C-alpha positions in Angstrom: 90.8 188.4 109.6 87.9 189.7 107.5 84.5 188.2 107.9 83.0 186.7 104.7 79.7 188.3 103.8 76.8 186.0 103.2 74.6 186.8 100.2 73.4 185.2 97.0 76.2 184.9 94.4 75.6 187.2 91.5 76.6 184.4 89.1 73.7 182.4 90.5 71.0 185.1 90.1 68.3 184.8 87.4 69.4 186.3 84.1 66.1 188.1 83.6 66.5 190.5 86.6 69.6 192.7 86.4 67.9 195.2 88.7 68.3 192.6 91.4 72.0 192.4 90.7 72.3 196.2 91.0 70.3 196.2 94.3 72.5 193.5 95.8 75.6 195.4 95.0 74.3 199.0 95.7 71.5 198.3 98.1 71.4 199.7 101.6 71.1 203.1 103.1 74.8 204.1 102.8 76.5 202.6 99.7 75.3 205.1 97.1 76.1 208.0 99.5 79.6 206.7 100.1 80.1 206.4 96.3 78.7 209.9 95.8 81.4 211.3 98.2 84.1 209.3 96.5 83.2 210.7 93.1 84.9 213.9 94.0 88.1 212.1 94.8 89.8 209.8 97.3 88.8 210.2 100.9 90.1 209.1 104.3 87.8 207.1 106.6 87.4 210.1 108.9 86.4 212.4 106.1 83.7 210.0 105.0 82.5 209.6 108.6 82.2 213.4 109.1 80.4 213.7 105.8 77.7 211.2 107.0 77.1 212.0 110.7 74.3 209.4 110.9 76.5 206.4 110.1 78.3 204.4 112.8 82.0 203.6 112.5 81.1 199.9 112.3 78.6 200.4 109.5 80.9 202.6 107.5 83.6 199.9 107.8 81.2 197.2 106.7 79.9 199.2 103.8 83.4 200.1 102.6 84.5 196.5 102.8 81.5 195.3 100.8 82.1 198.0 98.1 85.7 196.9 98.0 84.8 193.2 97.7 82.5 194.1 94.8 85.3 196.0 93.0 83.8 199.5 93.3 86.2 200.9 95.9 89.9 200.4 96.4 91.6 200.8 99.8 95.1 202.1 100.0 97.2 201.9 103.2 100.1 204.2 103.3 103.2 203.1 105.2 103.5 206.1 107.4 103.5 206.7 111.1 100.7 206.7 112.0 99.3 204.6 109.1 97.0 206.4 106.8 94.2 204.7 104.8 92.5 206.2 101.8 89.5 205.0 99.8 88.9 205.8 96.1 86.6 204.6 93.3 87.8 202.0 90.9 86.9 202.3 87.2 83.8 200.2 87.9 82.8 202.5 90.8 83.4 205.6 88.7 81.1 204.1 86.0 78.2 204.9 88.4 78.7 208.6 88.2 75.8 209.2 85.8 73.5 207.0 87.8 74.3 208.7 91.1 73.9 212.1 89.5 70.5 211.1 88.1 69.4 209.8 91.5 70.6 213.1 93.1 68.6 215.1 90.7 65.5 212.9 91.1 65.8 213.2 94.9 66.0 217.0 94.7 62.9 217.0 92.4 61.0 214.7 94.7 61.8 216.8 97.8 60.6 220.0 96.0 57.5 218.2 94.9 56.7 217.2 98.5 57.4 220.7 99.8 55.1 222.2 97.1 52.4 219.7 97.9 52.6 220.6 101.6 52.2 224.3 100.8 49.1 223.8 98.8 
């Protein structure tokens, strides 16, 4: 049985602050990183875990479930022995590719800026 997550319903948020909606759905340390890895194609749980060595199994499970609940990620269980589970972006999740690419570029620019400032 999956635990229901507790957060403010998006439908009840103020209309004037769509950034808040985005932060509720994408906020946290790991969600954008998970989505970035899924942009290259479907991944199994273990592949995602190895790609992000700092995340715990519990946290990865939680973040994937929230992304699935929000319609950004779909989970497919294959009827094999042993069972295999795969995660992939939905169309809604894939719509974030430009945003994630822009954040990646900005992060690289900012890191270089800090490195250049430290050298001065």
